[in-house]
C-alpha positions in Angstrom: 90.9 91.9 99.0 88.5 93.2 97.0 90.9 95.8 94.9 93.3 91.9 93.9 89.9 89.9 93.6 88.7 92.5 89.7 92.6 92.1 88.5 93.0 88.2 89.0 89.4 87.3 88.0 90.4 89.2 84.7 93.5 87.8 84.3 91.9 84.0 84.6 89.6 85.7 81.7 92.1 86.7 79.0 94.3 83.7 80.2 91.3 80.9 78.9 90.2 83.6 76.0 93.7 84.4 75.0 96.2 81.7 74.8 94.6 80.1 71.5 93.1 81.2 68.6 90.2 78.7 68.5 89.9 76.3 65.2 85.9 76.8 65.6 82.9 78.2 67.4 82.2 74.7 69.0 85.8 74.7 70.4 83.2 77.6 72.7 83.0 75.5 76.2 81.0 78.2 78.5 82.0 77.5 82.3 82.1 79.4 85.4 84.5 81.3 86.8 85.6 81.4 90.0 87.7 83.7 92.5 88.2 84.3 95.9 89.9 83.7 99.3 89.3 83.9 103.0 91.5 85.3 105.6 92.1 84.5 109.0 90.7 86.5 111.5 88.3 88.4 109.1 84.9 87.8 107.8 83.9 86.7 104.1 85.2 89.6 102.0 84.1 88.6 98.0 84.2 85.7 96.1 83.7 86.5 92.7 81.1 84.5 90.2 81.5 85.0 86.4 81.1 82.6 83.4 83.8 82.5 80.2 82.4 84.4 77.1 82.9 83.4 73.5 86.2 84.6 72.4 84.8 87.1 69.6 82.6 88.8 72.7 83.7 92.0 74.3 84.4 91.6 78.3 82.9 93.8 80.2 82.5 92.5 84.0 78.7 92.7 83.2 78.8 90.6 80.8 80.4 87.7 82.3 79.2 88.3 85.7 76.3 86.0 87.0 74.0 88.0 89.7 72.0 85.1 90.2 73.9 82.5 91.9 73.8 80.5 95.0 76.8 81.2 96.9 77.8 79.5 100.5 80.2 79.2 102.6 80.4 76.7 104.8 82.4 75.3 108.4 83.9 75.6 111.7 79.9 75.5 113.1 78.3 78.2 110.3 77.0 77.8 107.3 76.7 81.6 105.5 75.0 82.0 102.4 76.6 85.3 100.5 74.6 88.2 99.2 75.5 89.9 95.4 77.1 93.5 95.5 75.2 95.1 92.8 77.5 98.0 92.5 80.3 94.9 91.0 78.9 92.6 89.4 79.6 89.1 90.1 80.6 89.7 94.0 79.3 88.2 96.3 80.0 89.2 100.7 78.8 88.2 103.9 76.6 90.2 105.7 77.2 88.1 109.2 80.4 89.6 111.5 79.7 86.6 113.6 80.9 84.4 110.8 84.7 85.4 110.7 87.5 82.9 109.1 89.4 80.5 112.0 92.9 79.5 111.7 93.5 75.8 111.0 90.1 75.6 110.2 88.7 73.7 106.6 86.1 75.3 104.4 83.9 74.1 101.7 82.4 76.8 99.1 79.6 75.7 97.2 78.2 77.7 94.0 75.0 76.8 92.5 74.2 79.2 89.4 71.3 78.6 86.4 72.7 76.8 83.5 75.7 75.6 85.1 76.4 71.8 87.2 77.1 73.0 90.7 81.2 73.9 91.9 82.7 73.1 95.1 85.8 73.9 96.8 87.7 73.2 100.1 90.6 75.1 101.7 92.0 74.9 104.5 92.8 78.1 106.0 96.9 79.3 107.2 97.3 79.3 110.6 97.6 83.3 112.2 101.4 84.7 113.0 103.0 88.8 113.5 105.6 90.4 112.3 108.3 90.8 114.8 109.4 93.7 115.4 107.4 96.1 114.0 108.2 99.8 113.9 106.1 101.2 116.5 105.6 104.4 114.5 105.6 104.9 110.7 108.8 105.3 109.5 109.6 107.0 106.8 111.7 105.7 104.3 114.2 107.4 101.5 113.7 106.2 98.5 116.4 103.4 97.5 118.8 105.0 100.5 122.0 102.2 100.3 122.8 102.7 103.9 119.3 101.2 104.8 118.5 97.1 103.8 114.5 96.2 104.7 114.4 93.1 106.7 110.6 91.6 107.4 110.6 88.2 109.7 108.0 87.2 111.1 107.1 83.8 113.4 106.2 80.8 111.5 102.8 79.6 110.9 101.0 76.5 110.6 99.2 74.5 107.6 101.0 76.8 104.6 102.7 75.8 101.7 104.3 79.0 101.5 104.3 83.0 102.3 104.2 85.2 99.3 105.8 88.8 100.9 104.7 92.2 99.3 103.7 95.7 99.2 101.3 98.4 98.5 101.0 101.7 98.0 98.2 102.9 100.4 97.7 106.6 97.9 95.2 106.6 95.9 97.5 110.3 94.4 100.8 109.3 95.1 103.7 109.9 92.8 105.3 107.2 91.6 109.2 106.7 92.2 109.4 105.2 88.3 109.4 108.4 86.4 111.9 107.2 83.8 110.0 103.9 83.2 110.0 103.4 79.5 106.7 102.2 79.3 104.5 104.6 81.3 101.2 102.8 81.8 100.3 103.2 85.4 102.7 101.2 87.5 100.5 98.4 90.0 99.4 99.1 93.1 100.3 96.1 95.0 103.0 93.9 93.8 104.5 90.5 95.6 107.9 90.1 96.0 108.8 86.3 96.6 107.8 83.9 97.1 109.3 79.9 97.8 109.7 80.9 101.4 108.0 77.7 103.0 110.9 77.2 105.2 112.1 80.5 105.8 110.4 83.1 108.5 112.8 86.3 107.1 113.7 88.0 104.2 114.7 91.4 103.1 112.5 94.4 101.0 114.3 95.2 97.8 113.7 99.0 96.9 113.3 98.3 93.6 109.4 97.0 94.5 108.0 99.9 95.7 106.2 101.2 93.0 104.6 104.9 94.5 105.8 107.2 97.1 104.3 108.1 100.4 102.2 105.3 102.6 103.0 101.9 101.6 102.2 98.9 103.6 105.2 95.7 103.7 102.9 93.0 104.1 103.5 88.4 104.3 100.3 86.4 103.6 100.7 82.5 104.4 99.1 80.8 101.6 97.4 77.4 101.1 97.9 75.0 98.3 95.0 76.2 96.5 96.8 79.5 96.3 100.1 78.0 95.8 99.0 76.1 92.6 97.1 79.2 90.9 100.5 81.8 91.6 103.4 78.5 90.8 101.3 77.9 88.0 99.6 81.3 86.6 102.2 82.3 84.2 101.9 80.0 81.3 101.2 81.2 77.8 99.8 79.6 74.5 98.2 75.5 75.8 99.5 75.3 78.8 96.8 76.6 80.4 95.5 73.1 80.2 98.4 72.2 83.0 96.9 74.5 85.4 95.4 72.6 88.4 92.3 74.9 89.3 90.7 73.3 92.8 87.4 73.9 92.1 85.1 70.8 90.6 83.2 72.0 88.0 84.5 75.6 87.4 88.1 77.1 86.7 89.9 80.0 88.7 91.1 79.8 92.5 89.2 78.3 95.7 91.6 79.1 98.5 93.2 81.3 102.1 95.3 83.4 103.6 96.9 84.1 107.0 98.4 87.5 106.7 100.4 90.5 108.7 101.7 93.7 108.0 102.7 97.0 109.0 103.0 100.9 107.2 106.1 102.9 105.7 106.2 106.2 104.0 108.4 106.4 101.3 109.6 110.0 100.4 112.6 110.7 97.7 
C-alpha cells in the first residue's frame, strides 16, 4: 500500500489546492488530509496525515506532513496507537503483528493533531475471497498475443460495494510496453482498469493496461463504500471538488478498507 498512498495523497492535495484560484487569502482553510486503507488479513500498513497548504505555498511532503499526531485504529477487540515513520513524513503504521485486520469487522479511526479538531471515520471490511484457477506456476505471456485472452474469475465477496481489477508491474527497471507513447513520462506501475462490477465475478484483462514487460501482478480488490465513493468521484474539475463525499469527520481524504487476491504473470515481447 505504501507506493499508492503517496500517489493518492498528492492527488488529494493538488485537487484541493489546484482546482480554482481563491479570491483572497481568506479563502484558505487549513484542514487535515487523511489517507489510508485497511486490508483484510494484514496489519495496519499506512495511514497518512497531512494538512492543506496555502495555494501559493510550494508543496512538499515534509511541509504538509503532520509528524506529531495521535493516530488510533480500534475495532474487533484491539486498540492500536500507530507509530510515525520518520523516513516517510506523515506516515503512521502499526508495530503490533497480532493486530490483524479481520474481514467483516468494523474499525474506527481517530486522529488527534495539534490545532485541529479530532478527526474520525469508520469502515467495515469486505469479506475475503479468492481468484479461481490460478496458474500453479508463474505464466509467461507474450504482450499483445491475439490468441490469448486473459480472463479472471473469483469467488464472491460479502459486504463489499464494488470490485476493482488491476495490474501492477513488480520490476522496478522493466522496459515499458509503450515505446511509441507520445507522452514520454514514465507510465504508472499500477493500472486500475475496471470497476462497477458489483454483481460480476469474472472479467477479461486487456493487454493495453500492462505498462511494463517483466513480472506483473494481476489483482482483484473488493472495496468498501468509503473507497468506492472516493474512486467514483475523484475525477472532477473546477469547483466540483465541493461535491466529493469525504467519509471523515473534521478532515478530508479517505479512510476505507479492501479485501484482495492476486497472482503473477511474466510479460515478454
